[in-house]
N, C-alpha and C positions, 0 to 999 in steps of 0.2 A: 226284361221283357225282349221278346226276337224282334228283330230288326224288318218290319212290316210297314209298310206305308199306308198310314190310316188318316192322313190328312190331305185334301187335296184343294186346288184353286181356282177361284172363280171371280174374273173380274177384280184381281189383285185382293181377294178376300179369301182367307182360309177358313175351310168347312171341314169338319170331323166327317168320317165315314158313315155314322148313324144319321147324319143330316143332309144326304143327299140321296137320288134315286138310284136304282140299281143299274149296271152295265153302263153304256156309252151315253145314256139319258142323263147321267149326271153332268155332263158338259164340263168336266173339269180337267184341269192340265195338273202337270209334276210341278210343285213349286220351285223345284230345282233346276230342269231341263227345259222346262215349258213345253213339254210333247204331251198329245192326250193320254189319259189315264182311264181305266175301267173299273167301276165300282163294283165289287163282289160282297153284297151285303144280304142277300136272300137268307131266310131262315133255315133253309133246305141246305144250304151249303154245310159240309162238313167241316170246313176251317172256319176260323174265326173272320170276321168282317175285315177286308183291307182293299185297298188299290193295287192294281198292277199295271205296267205300262201298256198301251194298246198294242206298239210295234217294240220289237226286239231293241233295246238300248242299253248302254253301259252306265246308265245313272246310278250313282250309290249313296247321293246325299239329300236325297229328298225327303226323307223322314226328317233328318237332324233340321234342314232349312223350314220344313214347316212346321215344326213344334215350336221353334224359334220365332218365327213370324206369327204362329198363333197366340203366344203368349204376350208379345206386345199389342196384338191386335185386340187380345181381350183387355188390357190396362186402357189402351185409348178408347175403346168403345164404352166401358163401364165406367171409366174414371174414378176408379176406386182402387183402393190397396188395404190391407192389414198390416201393417207396419211391423217388425220384429221387436221383441224386446231388445233394449240397450242396458249392456251388462258391462263394468269396469271393475277390475280387482285392484283391491287396495293395495297388495304387494307391488305391484307395477309403479305405485307411487312413492311409496316408503315401506321400509321394513317393519315398522311398528303396526303398520295397517295390513299385515299380513292374512289375518280371517276376515278383514272387512271386505264388502262387496256393495256397488252402487248400481241398482238396477232401475230402470224406467220401464213401466210396462207398456207392451205394445197396444195399439188401437185401431181401428177402422178409420179411414181418413177418405170424404169424399172431396174429390179436387175441383176447380173450378174448369181447367181444360187439361190437355194434356200434346205434347209435341214429340214426334219421333225423330230420332236421329239428327238433333241440331247441333251445329258445331259450336264450340265456346273457345274463344283464343286465350290461350295462356300467357303467351308472350309472342315474340316476333317469327319463332320458328317451330313453335308447339300449338296445339290444338286439341281439345278432347271432343269426341262424338258420342253422349250416351245412347243407349236403346231408345229409351223414352223419358222425357222430362215431364214431370208433374206439378202443375203450380195450383196454388190454394193462398189467396191473400196476397199475391204478389212473391210468395215464397216457393222457390223451384226445389225439387227433389228428383235426383238423378236415380234411375233404374237401369242397371245392367243384367242382362239375362248370359249365363255362362252355359255352353254346351260342350264346348272342346276348349274354348279360349276363355281364362279367367282374368280378373281385374290383376296385374302384376303390380309390383312395387313402385315403377316408374309412375304408372297411370294413377296410382294411387296418390303420389306426391302431386301431381298435377291437379288432380280433383280436390286436395287438400288446399292446395295454393288459390284455387278457385273459392274456396272456402264455400262450397256447395256440398249438402248432405246426400252421401249415397247409398243405395241398397243394392247388393248382387243377389240374384235368385239362380241357385244352383239346379237347372233344368236337366242335366246328365244323371244326378242322383233322384230327381223324379220319375225319370223313365227306366233307370235300373231298379226302382223298387217297385214299380208297377208290374204286378204280376199277370195282368189280363188288358192286353192292349186296347179294347173297347174302353177301358176305365179311365186311360189317359188324360182324358177331356177332363173329367169329374176330380182327378188328382190336383191337375194343374189348377182347376177353380178353387179347390179346398185350401190348398196352399196360398194363392193368390189372396183371396176375399173373405175365408172363414177365420175363426180364432186360431190362435197360435199353438193350438194342442194339435194341429194338422201340420206344424212347420218342423217336425222332428223325425228323424230316422237314426235306426242303429247301424253303425258300421261292424264288421266283425271284430269281435274282440275290443271295442272301444264303446265309450259313453254315447249318450244321443247326440247328434249334430244336427244344426239348423239347415233346411233348405234355404231360408231367405237370411241374411245378416246384413251388419253395417259395414261398408268400407269407410265412411267418413261420416261424423255427427259431432260438429266442433260445438255446437249448443249444449247438447247432453254432455260433452266432453268438460265444458267449463263448470257445468251442474256438478258432473262428479267430482272434479277437482276442488270445487268449493266445498263441498260435501266432506271430502278427504281432508282438507284443510281444517274444517270444523272439528272433526274427529280426532285428527292429530293434535290438535289444541288441547281438546278435552283429555286425550290419553297423558299429553305432555304434563298438563295441569295436574292429573291424577298420579302421575308418578313424581312429580314435585310434591304433593301431598303425603304421598307414601315416603318419600325421602325424608320430609319434615318430621312424619310420624317416626321413622326408624330414628332420627338423631335425638327426638324428644326421649323415647324408648331407652336409648342408650345414656342419655343425659340420667334419666330416671334410675335405670339398673346402676349406674356411676354412684348416684346418690345413695342408693340402697347399700352399694359393696361399701361406699366409705362408713356408712352408719354402722354396717355390720362389723367393718375394721374397727371403729370407734367403740363399740361395745366389747369386741374382744380385747382390744387393748386395756380397757376399763377393769374388765374380767381378770386378765393378767395381771395388770397394776394391784388390785385388790387380793387376788391369792397371794401377790409377792409381799404384799403388807402383811397379810395374815401369816405367811410364812415366817417372815422376819419377826412378826410379834410373838409365834409361838417360839423361835429359837431365842430370842431375846429373854422370853421367860422361863426357857430350858436353861439358858446360859446363867440365869440369876440363880435359878435352882442349885446348879454346878457350883457357882461361886459361894454359895451358901453351906453346901456340902463339904467344899474344900477349907471353908474356913472353920467350920465347926470342928473338923478333924487335922487342922493345921498340915495341908496337902498343898500341892502346887499342881498347876495344869501345864502338860508339855504337849505340843504337837508332834506326831510320829514323822521321824525322819526316815525310818527304814522298815519295811514290812514286806514279808513274804508269805507263802503259804505255811511257814510253822512259826516263823521269830516276828516279834513286835519291839521296836527300839525306839524309843523317845528322843526328840531332836536336842541335839547338845547336852547328852546325859550328864548332869551335875556331878554324880558318884563317879562316872568315868574321867570327867573333866578333875576333879579333887584328886583322885588317885595319881593322873599324870602330873599334877601340879606338885604334889609331894615327891615326885621322882625327876622334877625337871633340872634340877641342879646337878644330875648325874648325865645329861645330856649336853652335847657340845653346841656352839652356836650353827655350825653347819646343819645340825639335826633339826634344830628348832626351826631354822629358815627355811628348810627343804619343802619346797610345796606339796609333796606328798605327806610327809610326816606331819606337816602343818595342819592340814586337814584333821587328822587323828588328834592331833593335840587341843583342836577346837572342838571338840567333841562328835564329829563326824562318825558315824558307826563303820567299824572295821570288825569282822568277825575273829580277826587273829590267825586266819588261815593263808598260808601263802599256796596259791595253785599252779601247777605246772602244765604248760602249753606243749605246742608241737615242736619239734627239732630243727635245725637248720637244712640238716639233709633231707628231711622229709618235704620242706618248703621247695628246696631246688632239685627234686629228684627228676622232675620232668624235663630240666634243663641238662640231664647228664653230665652234672659236674661233681668230681671227686673231692672230698675235703678230708681232714683229719682232725678227730674230734677229741674233747676231753670225756671222761666217762659220764657226766651229769651235762648234757648237751641238750638242754631244753630250756624254752623261754619260762620266766617266772612272772605270775600276774597277782594282783590283789584286788579286791572289790571293796569301794569305799562308797557306800549308800548306793549300790547298783552300778556304780561307776567302774568300768574296767581299766586298771592302771598296769602298765608294763613296768616291771620293778627290776627285771634283770633280763638281757637279751641270751639268746643261745649262744655257745662258745664258737659255732660255725660261724655266726654272723659277726662274731668279734675278728676272728681270723680272716673273715671274707674281706672286712675293713681293712685291716693291718696290710693284707697281701697286696691289695690295690691302692695303697696309700689313700684311703678315701677318709675324710675328716668327720669325726662324730664321736664315735662311742669310747668311753673310759671305763675301763673294766674295774679300777679302783673305786671308782664312784659307785657303781652298782654294788660292788661287793659290801661296801660300808653300807649302803641303803638296806641291804638283805640283813644286816647285823643289827641295826637300829631297829627294824621291823620286828625282828626274833626277840629283841629286848622288850619292846613295847607290848608284844605278844603276851608274855608273862604279867606284864603289868594289869592288863585289860581283862585278863582271865579271872580278876576276883569282881570285876561290876558284872560281868556276864551280858544277859539281856533281860528286857523288861519281862517278856513272858515267851515261853518256847511251849508252844501246843504239843509236839511230838514228844517230849521228854516229861512235858507236863512240870514244867520248872519256872520258877519265877523270882524277880528279884524281891530282896528282902522289905524294899521301901515301896513297893507296888501296893496301892491301897486298894485297887479292884482290878480284876483280870479283864473285864468288859470294856471295849473302847467306847469312847465317849464322841459326841460331836460338839466341838466350841467354836464359836464364832466362824462355822463353816468349816471347819478343819476337823480332820480325826485327831482325837487327843487321847493320852492316857492321865491318869491321877498318882501322883507320886508322892510320898510322904517326905521324901529326902528334900 
């Protein structure tokens, strides 16, 4: 709204331009500078109705002062006010009440009487003077009108210390949102006395904002806190119940899991018992088969892709025992030869490994070797055993006086192995799939399972 003077003063009473006579007959003075003003409210005037100063003056605050006085005058004359809604957000009280809101609907109140600009002492050094004090049944309500100065935090604290409810009314917003100066009177009356549908305006890019609002209302604050306490207790109880439900669910799930585990264990035990029963029946049939044919069952001690040999082959042990008298005590007690005498499978072959110079080539060392400078190995039931080191290894130990290798010991071991090799050639293997040969005492080529082990059936 343009800053035109639309209120005049007569005998300390503020009147709107529409309520006075035209010209100097209005008998009005400026509410600010107290000099005579002229009413220009003829219908024939091209401009909207307004007052102007009768003589030139630098007065600039007449309109603001008049509107402020007019609002106070209305409250004091009519002794009524439609108080605004009281709202409080639960999030300001507790994080669990984020979505909760306490609201007390506004209503029109008719007061017993009103007092303008009464002083209230806060302490020895401070006092508060509200624009209007409205009294009903002995209860006081402060009214503050804001045009250029609003209630600051210091004054808010003082009002709170007095424990007085207080409402602030934003007159500057009413003026700014009034498009027609002649309607400012009705706009102020609507905000003050009509329902709260007239109490809101919209700022640019903002939500609805109220013209009148609570500065302090401890009574409603207490009600709100009581309501929030109740809701918080309900939420806490609900959460506690939910926690108990979750605990019960977990306990139930654990019981079900243990039940499933028990059922699974019983199933596994039952299957194992059935498997053992079947194996027992199968073992009994195998024993009957062997007894009928006068055969023995031997676990398999050595098996690869082509050869199968029974553990501690009796034929091989008999053949070695027949020739034991031809071996020395050293040979019979040697750990390598002893394994073979006990029936551990050895295919009778001596394998050649890498030479000593191949080992130490990366170290750039020069050695003088004999013609056959290679390590020799045998495999006893898949165990690789060194039976003769390379000549370079022997020379290396001798040159640096390193204790260890005894060439005579290894040469004697090789000769004993060659001797045994000729003897065990007679026993061969139980079954050779590549050459399709088998021992003469083998009862059946197929391997069987007896007492959980792979076995062969031998007639010997």
